[in-house]
All heavy atoms as atom14 arrays in JSON, in Angstrom:
{
  "sequence": "MIPKDPVMLLSYVNTQLRDFYSTMEDFCASKDVDQNEVVEKLKMINYEYDSQKNQFV",
  "atom14_mask": [
    [1, 1, 1, 1, 1, 1, 1, 1, 0, 0, 0, 0, 0, 0],
    [1, 1, 1, 1, 1, 1, 1, 1, 0, 0, 0, 0, 0, 0],
    [1, 1, 1, 1, 1, 1, 1, 0, 0, 0, 0, 0, 0, 0],
    [1, 1, 1, 1, 1, 1, 1, 1, 1, 0, 0, 0, 0, 0],
    [1, 1, 1, 1, 1, 1, 1, 1, 0, 0, 0, 0, 0, 0],
    [1, 1, 1, 1, 1, 1, 1, 0, 0, 0, 0, 0, 0, 0],
    [1, 1, 1, 1, 1, 1, 1, 0, 0, 0, 0, 0, 0, 0],
    [1, 1, 1, 1, 1, 1, 1, 1, 0, 0, 0, 0, 0, 0],
    [1, 1, 1, 1, 1, 1, 1, 1, 0, 0, 0, 0, 0, 0],
    [1, 1, 1, 1, 1, 1, 1, 1, 0, 0, 0, 0, 0, 0],
    [1, 1, 1, 1, 1, 1, 0, 0, 0, 0, 0, 0, 0, 0],
    [1, 1, 1, 1, 1, 1, 1, 1, 1, 1, 1, 1, 0, 0],
    [1, 1, 1, 1, 1, 1, 1, 0, 0, 0, 0, 0, 0, 0],
    [1, 1, 1, 1, 1, 1, 1, 1, 0, 0, 0, 0, 0, 0],
    [1, 1, 1, 1, 1, 1, 1, 0, 0, 0, 0, 0, 0, 0],
    [1, 1, 1, 1, 1, 1, 1, 1, 1, 0, 0, 0, 0, 0],
    [1, 1, 1, 1, 1, 1, 1, 1, 0, 0, 0, 0, 0, 0],
    [1, 1, 1, 1, 1, 1, 1, 1, 1, 1, 1, 0, 0, 0],
    [1, 1, 1, 1, 1, 1, 1, 1, 0, 0, 0, 0, 0, 0],
    [1, 1, 1, 1, 1, 1, 1, 1, 1, 1, 1, 0, 0, 0],
    [1, 1, 1, 1, 1, 1, 1, 1, 1, 1, 1, 1, 0, 0],
    [1, 1, 1, 1, 1, 1, 0, 0, 0, 0, 0, 0, 0, 0],
    [1, 1, 1, 1, 1, 1, 1, 0, 0, 0, 0, 0, 0, 0],
    [1, 1, 1, 1, 1, 1, 1, 1, 0, 0, 0, 0, 0, 0],
    [1, 1, 1, 1, 1, 1, 1, 1, 1, 0, 0, 0, 0, 0],
    [1, 1, 1, 1, 1, 1, 1, 1, 0, 0, 0, 0, 0, 0],
    [1, 1, 1, 1, 1, 1, 1, 1, 1, 1, 1, 0, 0, 0],
    [1, 1, 1, 1, 1, 1, 0, 0, 0, 0, 0, 0, 0, 0],
    [1, 1, 1, 1, 1, 0, 0, 0, 0, 0, 0, 0, 0, 0],
    [1, 1, 1, 1, 1, 1, 0, 0, 0, 0, 0, 0, 0, 0],
    [1, 1, 1, 1, 1, 1, 1, 1, 1, 0, 0, 0, 0, 0],
    [1, 1, 1, 1, 1, 1, 1, 1, 0, 0, 0, 0, 0, 0],
    [1, 1, 1, 1, 1, 1, 1, 0, 0, 0, 0, 0, 0, 0],
    [1, 1, 1, 1, 1, 1, 1, 1, 0, 0, 0, 0, 0, 0],
    [1, 1, 1, 1, 1, 1, 1, 1, 1, 0, 0, 0, 0, 0],
    [1, 1, 1, 1, 1, 1, 1, 1, 0, 0, 0, 0, 0, 0],
    [1, 1, 1, 1, 1, 1, 1, 1, 1, 0, 0, 0, 0, 0],
    [1, 1, 1, 1, 1, 1, 1, 0, 0, 0, 0, 0, 0, 0],
    [1, 1, 1, 1, 1, 1, 1, 0, 0, 0, 0, 0, 0, 0],
    [1, 1, 1, 1, 1, 1, 1, 1, 1, 0, 0, 0, 0, 0],
    [1, 1, 1, 1, 1, 1, 1, 1, 1, 0, 0, 0, 0, 0],
    [1, 1, 1, 1, 1, 1, 1, 1, 0, 0, 0, 0, 0, 0],
    [1, 1, 1, 1, 1, 1, 1, 1, 1, 0, 0, 0, 0, 0],
    [1, 1, 1, 1, 1, 1, 1, 1, 0, 0, 0, 0, 0, 0],
    [1, 1, 1, 1, 1, 1, 1, 1, 0, 0, 0, 0, 0, 0],
    [1, 1, 1, 1, 1, 1, 1, 1, 0, 0, 0, 0, 0, 0],
    [1, 1, 1, 1, 1, 1, 1, 1, 1, 1, 1, 1, 0, 0],
    [1, 1, 1, 1, 1, 1, 1, 1, 1, 0, 0, 0, 0, 0],
    [1, 1, 1, 1, 1, 1, 1, 1, 1, 1, 1, 1, 0, 0],
    [1, 1, 1, 1, 1, 1, 1, 1, 0, 0, 0, 0, 0, 0],
    [1, 1, 1, 1, 1, 1, 0, 0, 0, 0, 0, 0, 0, 0],
    [1, 1, 1, 1, 1, 1, 1, 1, 1, 0, 0, 0, 0, 0],
    [1, 1, 1, 1, 1, 1, 1, 1, 1, 0, 0, 0, 0, 0],
    [1, 1, 1, 1, 1, 1, 1, 1, 0, 0, 0, 0, 0, 0],
    [1, 1, 1, 1, 1, 1, 1, 1, 1, 0, 0, 0, 0, 0],
    [1, 1, 1, 1, 1, 1, 1, 1, 1, 1, 1, 0, 0, 0],
    [1, 1, 1, 1, 1, 1, 1, 0, 0, 0, 0, 0, 0, 0]
  ],
  "atom14_positions": [
    [[8.17, -11.41, 2.9], [8.21, -12.43, 1.87], [8.76, -13.73, 2.47], [9.75, -13.71, 3.19], [9.08, -11.96, 0.72], [9.11, -12.91, -0.4], [8.99, -12.02, -1.93], [9.54, -13.26, -3.04], [0.0, 0.0, 0.0], [0.0, 0.0, 0.0], [0.0, 0.0, 0.0], [0.0, 0.0, 0.0], [0.0, 0.0, 0.0], [0.0, 0.0, 0.0]],
    [[8.12, -14.83, 2.15], [8.54, -16.11, 2.7], [9.42, -16.84, 1.68], [9.3, -16.61, 0.48], [7.35, -16.97, 3.14], [6.47, -17.34, 1.96], [6.54, -16.26, 4.22], [5.39, -18.35, 2.29], [0.0, 0.0, 0.0], [0.0, 0.0, 0.0], [0.0, 0.0, 0.0], [0.0, 0.0, 0.0], [0.0, 0.0, 0.0], [0.0, 0.0, 0.0]],
    [[10.29, -17.72, 2.15], [11.17, -18.46, 1.23], [10.37, -19.32, 0.24], [9.32, -19.85, 0.57], [11.99, -19.35, 2.16], [11.91, -18.71, 3.5], [10.58, -18.03, 3.55], [0.0, 0.0, 0.0], [0.0, 0.0, 0.0], [0.0, 0.0, 0.0], [0.0, 0.0, 0.0], [0.0, 0.0, 0.0], [0.0, 0.0, 0.0], [0.0, 0.0, 0.0]],
    [[10.91, -19.46, -0.96], [10.27, -20.28, -1.98], [10.75, -21.73, -1.92], [10.0, -22.64, -2.23], [10.52, -19.69, -3.36], [9.87, -18.32, -3.53], [9.93, -17.88, -4.96], [9.4, -16.48, -5.17], [8.11, -16.21, -4.67], [0.0, 0.0, 0.0], [0.0, 0.0, 0.0], [0.0, 0.0, 0.0], [0.0, 0.0, 0.0], [0.0, 0.0, 0.0]],
    [[11.99, -21.93, -1.53], [12.54, -23.28, -1.41], [11.84, -24.01, -0.26], [11.77, -23.48, 0.86], [14.04, -23.19, -1.14], [14.66, -24.55, -0.92], [14.83, -25.29, -1.89], [14.94, -24.88, 0.26], [0.0, 0.0, 0.0], [0.0, 0.0, 0.0], [0.0, 0.0, 0.0], [0.0, 0.0, 0.0], [0.0, 0.0, 0.0], [0.0, 0.0, 0.0]],
    [[11.32, -25.22, -0.49], [10.57, -25.93, 0.56], [11.35, -26.17, 1.85], [10.79, -26.06, 2.94], [10.19, -27.25, -0.11], [10.21, -26.98, -1.56], [11.28, -25.95, -1.76], [0.0, 0.0, 0.0], [0.0, 0.0, 0.0], [0.0, 0.0, 0.0], [0.0, 0.0, 0.0], [0.0, 0.0, 0.0], [0.0, 0.0, 0.0], [0.0, 0.0, 0.0]],
    [[12.63, -26.5, 1.75], [13.41, -26.76, 2.96], [13.64, -25.47, 3.76], [13.51, -25.46, 4.98], [14.76, -27.43, 2.6], [15.63, -27.61, 3.84], [14.51, -28.78, 1.93], [0.0, 0.0, 0.0], [0.0, 0.0, 0.0], [0.0, 0.0, 0.0], [0.0, 0.0, 0.0], [0.0, 0.0, 0.0], [0.0, 0.0, 0.0], [0.0, 0.0, 0.0]],
    [[13.92, -24.4, 3.06], [14.07, -23.1, 3.74], [12.72, -22.64, 4.32], [12.67, -22.08, 5.4], [14.61, -22.05, 2.77], [16.02, -22.34, 2.28], [17.23, -22.41, 3.6], [17.25, -20.73, 4.13], [0.0, 0.0, 0.0], [0.0, 0.0, 0.0], [0.0, 0.0, 0.0], [0.0, 0.0, 0.0], [0.0, 0.0, 0.0], [0.0, 0.0, 0.0]],
    [[11.66, -22.9, 3.58], [10.32, -22.55, 4.05], [9.99, -23.3, 5.34], [9.46, -22.71, 6.28], [9.29, -22.86, 2.96], [7.83, -22.59, 3.32], [7.61, -21.11, 3.57], [6.93, -23.08, 2.19], [0.0, 0.0, 0.0], [0.0, 0.0, 0.0], [0.0, 0.0, 0.0], [0.0, 0.0, 0.0], [0.0, 0.0, 0.0], [0.0, 0.0, 0.0]],
    [[10.31, -24.57, 5.38], [10.07, -25.39, 6.58], [10.76, -24.77, 7.79], [10.14, -24.57, 8.84], [10.58, -26.81, 6.36], [10.56, -27.72, 7.58], [9.15, -28.0, 8.04], [11.32, -29.0, 7.27], [0.0, 0.0, 0.0], [0.0, 0.0, 0.0], [0.0, 0.0, 0.0], [0.0, 0.0, 0.0], [0.0, 0.0, 0.0], [0.0, 0.0, 0.0]],
    [[12.03, -24.45, 7.65], [12.77, -23.87, 8.75], [12.17, -22.52, 9.18], [11.98, -22.26, 10.36], [14.23, -23.69, 8.34], [14.96, -23.05, 9.36], [0.0, 0.0, 0.0], [0.0, 0.0, 0.0], [0.0, 0.0, 0.0], [0.0, 0.0, 0.0], [0.0, 0.0, 0.0], [0.0, 0.0, 0.0], [0.0, 0.0, 0.0], [0.0, 0.0, 0.0]],
    [[11.87, -21.69, 8.2], [11.32, -20.37, 8.47], [9.96, -20.46, 9.19], [9.75, -19.83, 10.24], [11.17, -19.59, 7.16], [10.49, -18.27, 7.32], [11.16, -17.18, 7.88], [9.17, -18.08, 6.91], [10.54, -15.95, 8.03], [8.54, -16.86, 7.06], [9.23, -15.81, 7.62], [8.6, -14.59, 7.77], [0.0, 0.0, 0.0], [0.0, 0.0, 0.0]],
    [[9.06, -21.29, 8.64], [7.71, -21.39, 9.22], [7.76, -21.96, 10.63], [7.13, -21.42, 11.54], [6.77, -22.21, 8.3], [5.46, -22.49, 9.0], [6.54, -21.48, 6.99], [0.0, 0.0, 0.0], [0.0, 0.0, 0.0], [0.0, 0.0, 0.0], [0.0, 0.0, 0.0], [0.0, 0.0, 0.0], [0.0, 0.0, 0.0], [0.0, 0.0, 0.0]],
    [[8.5, -23.04, 10.82], [8.56, -23.62, 12.17], [9.18, -22.66, 13.18], [8.73, -22.61, 14.33], [9.31, -24.96, 12.14], [8.4, -26.12, 11.78], [7.18, -26.0, 11.79], [9.0, -27.25, 11.47], [0.0, 0.0, 0.0], [0.0, 0.0, 0.0], [0.0, 0.0, 0.0], [0.0, 0.0, 0.0], [0.0, 0.0, 0.0], [0.0, 0.0, 0.0]],
    [[10.16, -21.89, 12.77], [10.75, -20.9, 13.67], [9.73, -19.82, 14.02], [9.58, -19.43, 15.19], [12.0, -20.26, 13.04], [12.97, -21.28, 12.82], [12.59, -19.19, 13.96], [0.0, 0.0, 0.0], [0.0, 0.0, 0.0], [0.0, 0.0, 0.0], [0.0, 0.0, 0.0], [0.0, 0.0, 0.0], [0.0, 0.0, 0.0], [0.0, 0.0, 0.0]],
    [[9.0, -19.35, 13.02], [7.98, -18.33, 13.26], [6.89, -18.86, 14.18], [6.46, -18.16, 15.11], [7.37, -17.88, 11.92], [8.3, -17.11, 11.03], [8.64, -15.76, 11.6], [7.77, -14.95, 11.9], [9.93, -15.48, 11.75], [0.0, 0.0, 0.0], [0.0, 0.0, 0.0], [0.0, 0.0, 0.0], [0.0, 0.0, 0.0], [0.0, 0.0, 0.0]],
    [[6.46, -20.09, 13.93], [5.41, -20.68, 14.77], [5.9, -20.86, 16.2], [5.17, -20.59, 17.16], [4.96, -22.03, 14.2], [4.2, -21.98, 12.88], [4.01, -23.36, 12.32], [2.86, -21.26, 13.05], [0.0, 0.0, 0.0], [0.0, 0.0, 0.0], [0.0, 0.0, 0.0], [0.0, 0.0, 0.0], [0.0, 0.0, 0.0], [0.0, 0.0, 0.0]],
    [[7.12, -21.28, 16.36], [7.67, -21.49, 17.71], [7.82, -20.16, 18.47], [7.49, -20.06, 19.64], [9.04, -22.18, 17.6], [9.69, -22.44, 18.95], [11.13, -22.87, 18.83], [11.92, -21.74, 18.37], [12.95, -21.84, 17.53], [13.32, -23.0, 17.06], [13.62, -20.76, 17.17], [0.0, 0.0, 0.0], [0.0, 0.0, 0.0], [0.0, 0.0, 0.0]],
    [[8.32, -19.14, 17.77], [8.69, -17.9, 18.45], [7.59, -16.84, 18.53], [7.6, -16.02, 19.46], [9.91, -17.28, 17.78], [11.16, -18.13, 17.92], [11.17, -19.08, 18.74], [12.15, -17.86, 17.21], [0.0, 0.0, 0.0], [0.0, 0.0, 0.0], [0.0, 0.0, 0.0], [0.0, 0.0, 0.0], [0.0, 0.0, 0.0], [0.0, 0.0, 0.0]],
    [[6.67, -16.84, 17.55], [5.76, -15.7, 17.47], [4.27, -16.01, 17.35], [3.45, -15.14, 17.65], [6.15, -14.81, 16.28], [7.56, -14.33, 16.33], [8.49, -14.83, 15.43], [7.99, -13.41, 17.27], [9.81, -14.4, 15.45], [9.3, -12.97, 17.31], [10.22, -13.47, 16.39], [0.0, 0.0, 0.0], [0.0, 0.0, 0.0], [0.0, 0.0, 0.0]],
    [[3.9, -17.19, 16.87], [2.5, -17.44, 16.56], [1.99, -18.71, 17.24], [2.67, -19.73, 17.25], [2.3, -17.57, 15.04], [2.73, -16.33, 14.3], [3.97, -16.25, 13.7], [1.9, -15.22, 14.27], [4.39, -15.09, 13.05], [2.3, -14.05, 13.62], [3.55, -13.99, 13.02], [3.94, -12.85, 12.4], [0.0, 0.0, 0.0], [0.0, 0.0, 0.0]],
    [[0.78, -18.64, 17.76], [0.21, -19.79, 18.46], [-0.54, -20.74, 17.52], [-0.85, -21.87, 17.89], [-0.72, -19.33, 19.58], [-1.76, -18.55, 19.06], [0.0, 0.0, 0.0], [0.0, 0.0, 0.0], [0.0, 0.0, 0.0], [0.0, 0.0, 0.0], [0.0, 0.0, 0.0], [0.0, 0.0, 0.0], [0.0, 0.0, 0.0], [0.0, 0.0, 0.0]],
    [[-0.81, -20.29, 16.29], [-1.48, -21.15, 15.31], [-0.96, -20.83, 13.9], [-0.44, -19.74, 13.64], [-3.01, -20.95, 15.28], [-3.29, -19.64, 14.79], [-3.64, -21.17, 16.64], [0.0, 0.0, 0.0], [0.0, 0.0, 0.0], [0.0, 0.0, 0.0], [0.0, 0.0, 0.0], [0.0, 0.0, 0.0], [0.0, 0.0, 0.0], [0.0, 0.0, 0.0]],
    [[-1.16, -21.79, 13.02], [-0.79, -21.6, 11.62], [-1.65, -20.5, 11.0], [-1.17, -19.71, 10.18], [-0.98, -22.93, 10.88], [-0.62, -22.9, 9.43], [1.13, -22.63, 9.2], [1.22, -22.84, 7.44], [0.0, 0.0, 0.0], [0.0, 0.0, 0.0], [0.0, 0.0, 0.0], [0.0, 0.0, 0.0], [0.0, 0.0, 0.0], [0.0, 0.0, 0.0]],
    [[-2.9, -20.43, 11.41], [-3.81, -19.4, 10.9], [-3.3, -18.0, 11.25], [-3.34, -17.09, 10.42], [-5.23, -19.6, 11.44], [-5.93, -20.82, 10.89], [-5.52, -22.14, 11.58], [-4.84, -22.11, 12.65], [-5.86, -23.19, 11.05], [0.0, 0.0, 0.0], [0.0, 0.0, 0.0], [0.0, 0.0, 0.0], [0.0, 0.0, 0.0], [0.0, 0.0, 0.0]],
    [[-2.83, -17.82, 12.49], [-2.28, -16.53, 12.91], [-1.06, -16.15, 12.08], [-0.92, -15.01, 11.64], [-1.88, -16.55, 14.39], [-3.07, -16.6, 15.33], [-4.2, -16.32, 14.9], [-2.85, -16.93, 16.51], [0.0, 0.0, 0.0], [0.0, 0.0, 0.0], [0.0, 0.0, 0.0], [0.0, 0.0, 0.0], [0.0, 0.0, 0.0], [0.0, 0.0, 0.0]],
    [[-0.19, -17.12, 11.86], [1.01, -16.88, 11.05], [0.63, -16.43, 9.65], [1.14, -15.42, 9.16], [1.88, -18.14, 10.99], [2.94, -18.1, 9.93], [4.08, -17.34, 10.1], [2.77, -18.81, 8.75], [5.05, -17.29, 9.1], [3.73, -18.76, 7.75], [4.87, -18.0, 7.92], [0.0, 0.0, 0.0], [0.0, 0.0, 0.0], [0.0, 0.0, 0.0]],
    [[-0.26, -17.19, 9.0], [-0.63, -16.89, 7.61], [-1.33, -15.53, 7.49], [-1.08, -14.78, 6.55], [-1.5, -18.0, 7.05], [-0.57, -19.52, 6.78], [0.0, 0.0, 0.0], [0.0, 0.0, 0.0], [0.0, 0.0, 0.0], [0.0, 0.0, 0.0], [0.0, 0.0, 0.0], [0.0, 0.0, 0.0], [0.0, 0.0, 0.0], [0.0, 0.0, 0.0]],
    [[-2.18, -15.23, 8.45], [-2.88, -13.94, 8.42], [-1.89, -12.79, 8.6], [-1.96, -11.79, 7.89], [-3.95, -13.9, 9.51], [0.0, 0.0, 0.0], [0.0, 0.0, 0.0], [0.0, 0.0, 0.0], [0.0, 0.0, 0.0], [0.0, 0.0, 0.0], [0.0, 0.0, 0.0], [0.0, 0.0, 0.0], [0.0, 0.0, 0.0], [0.0, 0.0, 0.0]],
    [[-0.96, -12.95, 9.51], [0.03, -11.91, 9.78], [0.95, -11.68, 8.59], [1.29, -10.55, 8.26], [0.84, -12.26, 11.01], [1.86, -11.32, 11.23], [0.0, 0.0, 0.0], [0.0, 0.0, 0.0], [0.0, 0.0, 0.0], [0.0, 0.0, 0.0], [0.0, 0.0, 0.0], [0.0, 0.0, 0.0], [0.0, 0.0, 0.0], [0.0, 0.0, 0.0]],
    [[1.36, -12.76, 7.95], [2.29, -12.67, 6.81], [1.58, -12.51, 5.48], [2.24, -12.36, 4.44], [3.19, -13.91, 6.76], [4.05, -14.12, 7.98], [5.07, -13.02, 8.12], [5.98, -13.28, 9.32], [6.95, -12.22, 9.5], [0.0, 0.0, 0.0], [0.0, 0.0, 0.0], [0.0, 0.0, 0.0], [0.0, 0.0, 0.0], [0.0, 0.0, 0.0]],
    [[0.25, -12.55, 5.5], [-0.57, -12.43, 4.29], [-0.16, -13.47, 3.25], [0.12, -13.13, 2.1], [-0.49, -11.01, 3.72], [-1.56, -10.76, 2.68], [-2.64, -11.38, 2.77], [-1.31, -9.95, 1.76], [0.0, 0.0, 0.0], [0.0, 0.0, 0.0], [0.0, 0.0, 0.0], [0.0, 0.0, 0.0], [0.0, 0.0, 0.0], [0.0, 0.0, 0.0]],
    [[-0.12, -14.74, 3.69], [0.18, -15.84, 2.79], [-0.98, -16.83, 2.8], [-1.72, -16.92, 3.77], [1.5, -16.56, 3.16], [2.68, -15.64, 3.0], [1.46, -17.15, 4.54], [0.0, 0.0, 0.0], [0.0, 0.0, 0.0], [0.0, 0.0, 0.0], [0.0, 0.0, 0.0], [0.0, 0.0, 0.0], [0.0, 0.0, 0.0], [0.0, 0.0, 0.0]],
    [[-1.1, -17.56, 1.71], [-2.15, -18.57, 1.58], [-1.73, -19.82, 2.34], [-0.71, -20.45, 2.02], [-2.35, -18.88, 0.09], [-3.45, -19.87, -0.17], [-3.77, -20.71, 0.72], [-4.0, -19.84, -1.28], [0.0, 0.0, 0.0], [0.0, 0.0, 0.0], [0.0, 0.0, 0.0], [0.0, 0.0, 0.0], [0.0, 0.0, 0.0], [0.0, 0.0, 0.0]],
    [[-2.5, -20.18, 3.34], [-2.18, -21.34, 4.18], [-2.09, -22.61, 3.34], [-1.18, -23.42, 3.53], [-3.2, -21.51, 5.29], [-2.87, -22.67, 6.21], [-3.78, -22.72, 7.42], [-4.42, -21.73, 7.77], [-3.83, -23.85, 8.07], [0.0, 0.0, 0.0], [0.0, 0.0, 0.0], [0.0, 0.0, 0.0], [0.0, 0.0, 0.0], [0.0, 0.0, 0.0]],
    [[-3.01, -22.8, 2.42], [-3.0, -24.0, 1.58], [-1.73, -24.09, 0.74], [-1.2, -25.18, 0.54], [-4.23, -24.05, 0.67], [-5.49, -24.3, 1.46], [-5.48, -24.97, 2.49], [-6.58, -23.75, 0.99], [0.0, 0.0, 0.0], [0.0, 0.0, 0.0], [0.0, 0.0, 0.0], [0.0, 0.0, 0.0], [0.0, 0.0, 0.0], [0.0, 0.0, 0.0]],
    [[-1.25, -22.96, 0.27], [-0.03, -22.94, -0.53], [1.17, -23.41, 0.3], [1.99, -24.21, -0.16], [0.22, -21.53, -1.07], [1.39, -21.42, -2.0], [1.56, -20.01, -2.54], [0.54, -19.36, -2.85], [2.71, -19.57, -2.63], [0.0, 0.0, 0.0], [0.0, 0.0, 0.0], [0.0, 0.0, 0.0], [0.0, 0.0, 0.0], [0.0, 0.0, 0.0]],
    [[1.26, -22.92, 1.54], [2.34, -23.32, 2.42], [2.24, -24.81, 2.74], [3.23, -25.55, 2.63], [2.33, -22.49, 3.74], [3.35, -23.02, 4.73], [2.58, -21.02, 3.45], [0.0, 0.0, 0.0], [0.0, 0.0, 0.0], [0.0, 0.0, 0.0], [0.0, 0.0, 0.0], [0.0, 0.0, 0.0], [0.0, 0.0, 0.0], [0.0, 0.0, 0.0]],
    [[1.06, -25.27, 3.08], [0.84, -26.68, 3.42], [1.2, -27.58, 2.24], [1.9, -28.59, 2.4], [-0.61, -26.92, 3.88], [-0.93, -28.4, 3.96], [-0.85, -26.24, 5.23], [0.0, 0.0, 0.0], [0.0, 0.0, 0.0], [0.0, 0.0, 0.0], [0.0, 0.0, 0.0], [0.0, 0.0, 0.0], [0.0, 0.0, 0.0], [0.0, 0.0, 0.0]],
    [[0.76, -27.21, 1.05], [1.04, -28.03, -0.13], [2.53, -28.05, -0.47], [3.07, -29.09, -0.85], [0.22, -27.54, -1.34], [-1.25, -27.83, -1.22], [-1.56, -29.32, -1.04], [-1.0, -30.15, -1.79], [-2.37, -29.65, -0.15], [0.0, 0.0, 0.0], [0.0, 0.0, 0.0], [0.0, 0.0, 0.0], [0.0, 0.0, 0.0], [0.0, 0.0, 0.0]],
    [[3.17, -26.93, -0.33], [4.61, -26.88, -0.63], [5.39, -27.76, 0.34], [6.32, -28.46, -0.05], [5.11, -25.44, -0.58], [6.52, -25.28, -1.11], [6.86, -23.85, -1.35], [7.07, -23.65, -2.83], [7.49, -22.33, -3.18], [0.0, 0.0, 0.0], [0.0, 0.0, 0.0], [0.0, 0.0, 0.0], [0.0, 0.0, 0.0], [0.0, 0.0, 0.0]],
    [[5.0, -27.76, 1.6], [5.71, -28.57, 2.59], [5.34, -30.05, 2.48], [6.14, -30.9, 2.87], [5.49, -28.01, 3.99], [6.15, -26.63, 4.19], [5.88, -26.12, 5.58], [7.63, -26.67, 3.91], [0.0, 0.0, 0.0], [0.0, 0.0, 0.0], [0.0, 0.0, 0.0], [0.0, 0.0, 0.0], [0.0, 0.0, 0.0], [0.0, 0.0, 0.0]],
    [[4.17, -30.34, 1.95], [3.82, -31.74, 1.67], [4.76, -32.34, 0.63], [5.03, -33.54, 0.64], [2.38, -31.86, 1.18], [1.37, -31.96, 2.27], [-0.02, -32.21, 1.68], [-1.05, -32.2, 2.77], [-2.4, -32.4, 2.23], [0.0, 0.0, 0.0], [0.0, 0.0, 0.0], [0.0, 0.0, 0.0], [0.0, 0.0, 0.0], [0.0, 0.0, 0.0]],
    [[5.27, -31.49, -0.26], [6.2, -31.96, -1.3], [7.46, -32.56, -0.68], [8.12, -33.39, -1.32], [6.57, -30.81, -2.24], [5.43, -30.35, -3.09], [5.73, -28.89, -4.15], [7.46, -28.65, -4.17], [0.0, 0.0, 0.0], [0.0, 0.0, 0.0], [0.0, 0.0, 0.0], [0.0, 0.0, 0.0], [0.0, 0.0, 0.0], [0.0, 0.0, 0.0]],
    [[7.82, -32.14, 0.52], [8.99, -32.7, 1.19], [8.57, -33.53, 2.41], [9.33, -33.72, 3.35], [10.03, -31.62, 1.55], [9.43, -30.55, 2.47], [10.65, -31.0, 0.31], [10.43, -29.59, 3.07], [0.0, 0.0, 0.0], [0.0, 0.0, 0.0], [0.0, 0.0, 0.0], [0.0, 0.0, 0.0], [0.0, 0.0, 0.0], [0.0, 0.0, 0.0]],
    [[7.34, -34.0, 2.36], [6.79, -34.94, 3.35], [6.64, -34.38, 4.76], [6.87, -35.09, 5.74], [7.6, -36.23, 3.36], [7.58, -36.93, 2.03], [6.53, -37.03, 1.41], [8.73, -37.39, 1.58], [0.0, 0.0, 0.0], [0.0, 0.0, 0.0], [0.0, 0.0, 0.0], [0.0, 0.0, 0.0], [0.0, 0.0, 0.0], [0.0, 0.0, 0.0]],
    [[6.25, -33.13, 4.86], [5.96, -32.53, 6.16], [4.5, -32.11, 6.19], [3.98, -31.61, 5.19], [6.85, -31.3, 6.42], [8.23, -31.67, 6.87], [9.21, -32.0, 5.95], [8.54, -31.71, 8.22], [10.49, -32.37, 6.37], [9.81, -32.07, 8.65], [10.77, -32.39, 7.71], [12.02, -32.76, 8.14], [0.0, 0.0, 0.0], [0.0, 0.0, 0.0]],
    [[3.88, -32.33, 7.34], [2.49, -31.93, 7.54], [2.38, -31.15, 8.83], [3.13, -31.38, 9.77], [1.58, -33.16, 7.58], [1.5, -33.87, 6.25], [0.43, -34.93, 6.21], [-0.48, -34.91, 7.07], [0.5, -35.78, 5.32], [0.0, 0.0, 0.0], [0.0, 0.0, 0.0], [0.0, 0.0, 0.0], [0.0, 0.0, 0.0], [0.0, 0.0, 0.0]],
    [[1.41, -30.25, 8.86], [1.21, -29.41, 10.04], [0.56, -30.22, 11.15], [-0.46, -30.88, 10.94], [0.35, -28.2, 9.69], [0.11, -27.28, 10.86], [1.17, -26.58, 11.43], [-1.16, -27.13, 11.4], [0.96, -25.73, 12.51], [-1.37, -26.28, 12.48], [-0.31, -25.59, 13.02], [-0.51, -24.76, 14.1], [0.0, 0.0, 0.0], [0.0, 0.0, 0.0]],
    [[1.13, -30.16, 12.33], [0.58, -30.79, 13.53], [0.1, -29.67, 14.44], [0.92, -28.94, 15.03], [1.65, -31.62, 14.22], [1.16, -32.35, 15.45], [0.21, -31.86, 16.11], [1.72, -33.41, 15.77], [0.0, 0.0, 0.0], [0.0, 0.0, 0.0], [0.0, 0.0, 0.0], [0.0, 0.0, 0.0], [0.0, 0.0, 0.0], [0.0, 0.0, 0.0]],
    [[-1.22, -29.51, 14.55], [-1.77, -28.39, 15.34], [-1.48, -28.55, 16.83], [-1.39, -27.55, 17.55], [-3.27, -28.25, 15.09], [-3.95, -29.42, 15.46], [0.0, 0.0, 0.0], [0.0, 0.0, 0.0], [0.0, 0.0, 0.0], [0.0, 0.0, 0.0], [0.0, 0.0, 0.0], [0.0, 0.0, 0.0], [0.0, 0.0, 0.0], [0.0, 0.0, 0.0]],
    [[-1.35, -29.78, 17.3], [-1.03, -29.99, 18.73], [0.37, -29.47, 19.06], [0.59, -28.88, 20.12], [-1.11, -31.49, 19.09], [-2.49, -32.08, 18.9], [-3.5, -31.54, 19.92], [-3.13, -31.01, 20.95], [-4.76, -31.67, 19.6], [0.0, 0.0, 0.0], [0.0, 0.0, 0.0], [0.0, 0.0, 0.0], [0.0, 0.0, 0.0], [0.0, 0.0, 0.0]],
    [[1.29, -29.7, 18.16], [2.68, -29.24, 18.36], [2.91, -27.84, 17.79], [3.92, -27.22, 18.08], [3.66, -30.2, 17.68], [3.67, -31.56, 18.31], [4.67, -32.45, 17.62], [4.69, -33.83, 18.27], [5.65, -34.72, 17.62], [0.0, 0.0, 0.0], [0.0, 0.0, 0.0], [0.0, 0.0, 0.0], [0.0, 0.0, 0.0], [0.0, 0.0, 0.0]],
    [[1.96, -27.37, 16.98], [2.08, -26.09, 16.28], [3.37, -26.02, 15.48], [4.13, -25.05, 15.56], [1.97, -24.91, 17.25], [1.82, -23.59, 16.5], [1.17, -23.53, 15.47], [2.43, -22.55, 17.03], [0.0, 0.0, 0.0], [0.0, 0.0, 0.0], [0.0, 0.0, 0.0], [0.0, 0.0, 0.0], [0.0, 0.0, 0.0], [0.0, 0.0, 0.0]],
    [[3.61, -27.06, 14.71], [4.77, -27.09, 13.83], [4.56, -28.11, 12.72], [3.67, -28.95, 12.81], [6.04, -27.4, 14.6], [6.11, -28.81, 15.17], [7.4, -29.07, 15.91], [8.29, -28.22, 15.99], [7.54, -30.23, 16.46], [0.0, 0.0, 0.0], [0.0, 0.0, 0.0], [0.0, 0.0, 0.0], [0.0, 0.0, 0.0], [0.0, 0.0, 0.0]],
    [[5.39, -28.03, 11.72], [5.38, -29.03, 10.66], [6.32, -30.14, 11.07], [7.46, -29.9, 11.5], [5.81, -28.42, 9.32], [4.7, -27.62, 8.69], [4.51, -26.3, 9.04], [3.86, -28.21, 7.77], [3.48, -25.57, 8.45], [2.82, -27.49, 7.18], [2.64, -26.17, 7.53], [0.0, 0.0, 0.0], [0.0, 0.0, 0.0], [0.0, 0.0, 0.0]],
    [[5.82, -31.36, 10.98], [6.62, -32.54, 11.39], [6.63, -33.57, 10.27], [5.8, -33.57, 9.4], [6.09, -33.18, 12.68], [6.3, -32.24, 13.85], [4.64, -33.57, 12.56], [0.0, 0.0, 0.0], [0.0, 0.0, 0.0], [0.0, 0.0, 0.0], [0.0, 0.0, 0.0], [0.0, 0.0, 0.0], [0.0, 0.0, 0.0], [0.0, 0.0, 0.0]]
  ]
}
């Protein structure tokens, strides 16, 4: 289960991407979460996924 709070979600997702997953798609498939839901929630706090860096910035 992933955090519901956007700030906690940001920290969790970026840590997972850094340590375990080479793409956002891999992370979402592994955790069985909707990629669009994660992206939209993090947009609420002005973060967007950067595929070159493989993190939300």
